C-alpha positions as CSV (number, residue, x, y, z in Angstrom):
1,M,87.5,-13.9,-178.9
2,S,84.5,-15.1,-180.8
3,S,82.3,-17.8,-179.5
4,D,83.4,-20.3,-182.1
5,T,87.0,-20.2,-180.8
6,W,86.2,-21.5,-177.3
7,Q,87.1,-25.2,-176.7
8,P,85.2,-27.5,-174.4
9,V,87.2,-28.8,-171.4
10,P,88.5,-32.3,-172.4
11,Y,87.1,-35.3,-170.6
12,K,88.4,-35.7,-167.0
13,E,90.8,-32.7,-167.5
14,T,90.8,-30.1,-164.7
15,P,90.2,-26.6,-166.0
16,D,93.1,-24.2,-165.5
17,Y,91.2,-21.9,-163.1
18,F,93.0,-18.8,-162.0
19,G,93.4,-17.8,-158.4
20,F,92.4,-14.9,-156.1
21,G,95.1,-12.5,-157.5
22,F,93.7,-12.7,-161.0
23,A,90.1,-12.5,-159.8
24,A,91.0,-9.3,-157.9
25,G,92.7,-8.0,-161.0
26,F,89.5,-8.6,-163.1
27,A,87.4,-7.0,-160.4
28,E,89.7,-4.0,-160.4
29,D,89.6,-3.6,-164.1
30,F,85.8,-3.8,-164.1
31,R,85.6,-1.3,-161.2
32,T,87.7,1.2,-163.1
33,G,86.0,0.9,-166.5
34,A,86.6,-2.6,-167.9
35,A,89.2,-1.5,-170.4
36,K,90.5,-5.1,-170.8
37,A,87.1,-6.8,-171.2
38,Y,86.1,-8.3,-174.5
39,A,82.4,-7.7,-173.8
40,K,80.9,-5.4,-171.2
41,D,77.8,-3.6,-169.9
42,E,77.3,-1.4,-166.9
43,K,76.7,-4.4,-164.6
44,W,79.0,-7.0,-166.0
45,A,82.2,-7.7,-168.1
46,K,83.7,-10.7,-169.6
47,Y,87.5,-11.4,-169.8
48,W,89.3,-14.0,-171.8
49,W,91.5,-16.3,-169.7
50,S,92.3,-19.3,-172.0
51,S,90.8,-21.2,-175.0
52,Y,88.8,-23.1,-172.3
53,L,87.9,-20.4,-169.8
54,T,86.4,-17.0,-169.5
55,A,85.9,-14.7,-166.4
56,L,82.7,-13.0,-165.7
57,V,82.6,-10.0,-163.3
58,T,79.3,-8.8,-162.1
59,Y,78.3,-5.9,-160.0
60,L,76.3,-7.0,-156.9
61,Q,76.2,-4.0,-154.6
62,E,78.2,-0.9,-154.0
63,G,81.8,-2.1,-153.8
64,I,80.9,-5.8,-154.0
65,F,81.5,-7.8,-157.1
66,A,81.3,-11.5,-158.1
67,V,84.1,-13.0,-160.3
68,V,83.4,-16.3,-161.8
69,A,85.7,-18.4,-164.1
70,Y,83.8,-20.9,-166.2
71,P,84.2,-22.8,-169.5
72,P,81.8,-21.2,-172.0
73,A,81.9,-24.2,-174.3
74,G,81.3,-26.6,-171.4
75,F,82.9,-29.9,-170.7
76,V,83.3,-33.1,-172.8
77,I,81.3,-35.7,-170.9
78,D,81.7,-39.4,-171.2
79,D,79.8,-40.4,-168.1
80,T,77.4,-38.7,-165.6
81,D,79.6,-39.3,-162.6
82,Y,82.2,-37.0,-164.1
83,I,79.9,-34.0,-164.5
84,E,78.5,-34.4,-161.0
85,K,82.0,-34.3,-159.6
86,A,83.5,-31.6,-161.9
87,E,84.1,-28.1,-160.6
88,R,81.9,-26.4,-163.2
89,F,83.0,-22.9,-162.2
90,R,85.2,-21.2,-159.6
91,G,84.0,-18.0,-158.1
92,W,84.8,-15.3,-155.6
93,I,82.7,-12.6,-154.1
94,L,85.0,-9.6,-153.5
95,Q,84.6,-6.4,-151.6
96,Y,86.7,-3.3,-152.6
97,V,88.3,-1.7,-149.6
98,E,89.8,1.8,-150.1
99,Q,91.9,2.0,-146.9
100,P,94.1,0.1,-146.9
101,Y,93.6,-0.3,-150.6
102,G,92.7,-3.8,-151.8
103,W,90.2,-6.5,-152.1
104,R,88.6,-8.6,-149.4
105,V,87.1,-12.1,-150.0
106,L,83.6,-12.4,-148.7
107,A,83.0,-15.8,-150.2
108,A,84.8,-18.3,-152.4
109,S,83.2,-21.3,-154.2
110,Q,86.2,-23.5,-153.3
111,E,85.5,-22.9,-149.6
112,I,81.7,-22.9,-149.4
113,G,80.7,-25.0,-152.4
114,M,79.1,-24.1,-155.7
115,D,75.5,-24.2,-154.5
116,E,76.1,-22.0,-151.4
117,F,78.2,-19.6,-153.6
118,K,75.3,-19.2,-156.0
119,R,72.9,-18.6,-153.0
120,V,75.1,-15.9,-151.5
121,R,75.7,-14.2,-154.9
122,R,71.9,-14.2,-155.5
123,E,71.2,-12.7,-152.1
124,L,73.8,-10.0,-152.5
125,K,72.5,-9.1,-156.0
126,Q,69.0,-8.8,-154.7
127,G,70.2,-6.3,-152.1
């Protein structure tokens, strides 16, 4: 998907954020080579979700990844109250667990808030 095909989230519309299952699926795809990513590097990959949203997976530490859904074209804003209340992204910090196989949620923006999520993600990335 090219950058000119992204659409901004319409005013007062809630983005169609995906849930944990899809976040774990994106993390698993990245962990195993990012075959389904539309853009990637050794430390990150981007996945198309909808005309409004993309998913960004980033490597934080061995077995720990951040998955963030966000609107690359932003939001249509009609007043400042709206953007202050808008959920600008939704994110998970996931840890891969081999036995039993699966993903463990270490943090989720919906539970701890966007600012705290960014702080935790930054601390894990720094090691």
